[in-house]
C-alpha atoms as one frame of an Amber mdcrd trajectory, in Angstrom:
protein
 -11.166-109.642  22.442  -8.286-107.827  20.773  -7.940-104.193  19.864  -8.809
-102.909  16.420  -6.037-101.179  14.482  -7.732 -97.828  15.198  -7.970 -98.523
  18.936  -4.359 -99.658  19.081  -3.205 -96.532  17.216  -5.227 -94.278  19.539
  -3.493 -95.819  22.557  -0.083 -95.514  20.906  -0.714 -91.840  20.090  -1.871
 -91.218  23.656   1.231 -92.872  25.130   3.532 -90.878  22.836   1.801 -87.673
  23.941   2.126 -88.703  27.613   5.839 -89.359  27.117   6.349 -85.930  25.572
   4.340 -84.282  28.358   6.321 -86.144  31.022   9.557 -84.937  29.455   8.298
 -81.336  29.519   7.417 -81.836  33.186  10.928 -83.191  33.753  12.455 -80.012
  32.340  10.203 -77.908  34.563  11.081 -79.767  37.759  14.755 -79.638  36.796
  14.479 -75.839  36.714  13.017 -76.044  40.229  15.917 -78.287  41.349  13.555
 -81.071  42.439  15.910 -83.961  41.754  13.854 -86.892  43.038  10.849 -85.673
  41.084  13.106 -85.298  38.035  14.030 -88.987  38.350  10.325 -89.816  38.493
   9.406 -87.774  35.414  12.380 -89.051  33.386  11.456 -92.641  34.179   7.821
 -92.064  33.229   8.921 -90.467  29.965  10.609 -93.752  29.097   7.788 -95.833
  30.527   5.149 -94.172  28.342   7.212 -94.242  25.160   8.248 -97.854  25.813
   4.621 -98.845  26.301   3.750 -97.027  23.066   6.171 -99.079  20.974   5.179
-102.301  22.733   1.490-101.655  22.064   2.253-100.687  18.459   3.925-104.067
  17.993   1.179-106.009  19.752   2.856-106.605  23.111   1.493-105.691  26.503
   2.545-105.645  30.115   0.680-104.890  33.306   3.855-104.284  35.318   6.874
-102.023  35.044   9.238-104.978  35.329   7.334-106.752  32.576   7.662-103.695
  30.328  11.416-103.601  30.925  11.724-107.326  30.176   9.740-106.968  26.928
  11.854-103.999  25.819  15.012-106.050  26.370  13.584-109.130  24.664  12.137
-107.454  21.579  14.270-104.337  21.081  17.636-104.656  22.862  18.367-108.298
  22.030  17.336-107.681  18.412  19.623-104.645  18.078  16.871-102.058  17.625
  18.002-100.464  20.890  21.506-100.523  22.281  22.411-102.261  25.524  23.067
 -98.800  26.980  19.552 -97.663  26.035  18.075-100.742  27.687  20.128-100.137
  30.804  18.962 -96.515  30.879  15.352 -97.604  31.302  16.271-100.016  34.109
  18.536 -97.497  35.873  15.814 -94.828  35.891  13.265 -97.394  37.083  15.563
 -98.227  39.999  16.207 -94.552  40.821  12.501 -93.788  40.707  11.665 -96.772
  42.907  14.286 -95.853  45.495  13.480 -92.155  45.631   9.708 -92.701  45.684
   9.526 -95.591  48.148  12.705 -95.995  50.200  13.347 -93.989  53.353  16.210
 -91.482  53.433  17.026 -91.857  49.751  17.684 -88.605  47.964  18.620 -88.137
  44.342  21.115 -85.345  43.832  21.721 -83.078  40.870  24.983 -84.685  39.775
  23.363 -88.112  39.783  20.265 -87.278  37.723  21.022 -84.370  35.375  23.263
 -86.399  33.018  20.233 -88.582  32.229  18.177 -85.718  30.771  19.741 -85.640
  27.261  19.888 -89.453  27.161  16.173 -89.740  27.958  15.326 -87.107  25.372
  17.379 -88.884  22.700  15.830 -92.278  23.459  12.316 -90.837  23.505  12.782
 -89.293  20.054  14.452 -92.440  18.709  11.456 -94.523  19.770   9.028 -91.954
  18.349  10.780 -92.225  14.989  10.675 -96.030  15.100   6.960 -95.924  15.919
   6.312 -93.575  12.985   8.060 -95.968  10.603   5.906 -98.948  11.622
């Protein structure tokens, strides 16, 4: 059984709100100089907004890797997102994975802070695309 248009839109709205909240959390942990947690929150900002656009367009994924593959297939390869924007999602996924699960892996300030404006720009770009659909 598929989702109704209203159900789909409710999920999209929820995911957009989660992305925005995750980005606010990212700014807060950046102020606290918690770099590994910043990597986590930046990745989840992109995860939630990526899932929002995928759901809006009728796609779904149960895994993070599947989400990344769908974003590349439907948005990077079609020119909606740049190759750099697609790589940003994958790079933050990798950083988050390493810092959350690998032993003795630490994310430092110089490694993660440059991603903050890029994540913010991509989040707002995807929000605008979602609004136009």
